[in-house]
C-alpha positions, 0 to 999 in steps of 0.5 A: 791833824788826827791820825789814828782812832784807837777804841777799847771795850767789850764784845759790843765795841769788837763786833760781838756776834758775828762770828764770821771767820770760827776755824774748822777745828772748833766748827768741828768741835762737839761743843759746837754741835751742840749749840749749833754753831756752824748754823749761826755762822751759816746764817750770818752769812746767809742775811748779810751781804756787806764786804768784808765780812768780818767781825772788826768791819761789822763792829761800830769802830769797823763802820767809823774806819769807812767814815773815815776814810784812810786817811785816818786809822782806827784800831780796835783793842776790843775783844769778847770778855775784856774790860777794863784792866785789858784797856789800862794796859793797852793805853798805857803801852801807847802813851809811855815808853817806862816814864816818859810820856809819848806825845799823842795829840795825833790821836783820839782814845774811845772808851766802853768802860766795863764792869766786874767779871773780867780781871786780867792776868799774865798766865805763865802757861799761856804765855799771854795775858788772859781774862778771867770771867767770872760769873753774877755777885751779890753781897749773899752769895757769888756764883763761882760755876761761871768761870772761863778763862778767854784769851782767842778763841772762845766763842760763847762759852769757855769751851771751844779753843783749839785741841792745841790749847786744851791741856793749857785751859784746863791748866788755868781755868782750874787755878783762876776757880780757885783763886776766885773762891778765896780772893774776889769779894763784891764789896773789894772789887767794886772799890777797886773798881772806882778806885782803878776808873778815877786814877786811870781818867784823872791821868787821862785828864793831866795828861790832855790825852784826847779821849771820848767815852761811850760807856761812861764809869762810875765817876763825877760825871761833871768833870768830863762831861764833855768826853761823853758820847750820848746817844739821845741823851744816853750816856751808854750805847748799848742801853741806847741801843737795847733800848732802841728797837730793832737794833740786835743782831736776833732782829735779823738773824734768827739766834737769840744774840742781844749784841748789835745789828749792822744798822746799831753799828752804822749808826753808834759810828755816825754819831762818834764821828760826828761828836769828834766832828762838833769837837773841831777835830781833823778827821 
């Protein structure tokens, strides 16, 4: 019997956009005032009634938990700005103890793979894992001005952090800007992304891990066709949600936000739930 479901991904899996609970210190900051963040939070509360009003509950993993009931626990490891490297690491922490593979027959893993621009690193300054987000890249140019580092209270840009972290973040961002300029190359990063995704999926297949993807990576899709959850024939739930109509936060709240709204996340959760049932899992 399945006891745990672990979900991974970006803000689209984390419940991005549903910032119901933001520390007052951030809401009172000048950056938040310029962006109308408090008004945004109030608009979310005014237009949504389903409890609890948390990012987790309003995400599709949270809605999947509601469908599953109490017998199966959903762990949502997704976070705004996070990418594949974070996903690899946390999966490894769950499945391995040193060199010993841990039995995982009672677990299901569901992955939203990301693209470039989401590089994880350990910071001795922050004393935690962080993610370097960098901007648009092409063969001819790189936008190195779009650089920020995420770990906890990042809201839409790299400036909204608790003040006690401000000095540390400034140091880290400065160093990561230098790292970006010296070490990141589009073609090489694409090759590395493909390599890492292949090794990751091959390892999951080799160890017979119960896993699915709601947004697959570049990979021979025929090899994992039974692992791909489709949404009206579309392999990527984000692309599906953006094209469906009426499933974005900006469709129900007068704010610009292209994350899935609660209705969209409920629909995603139901499709995933039905897929797990079709595959014969006792959930």
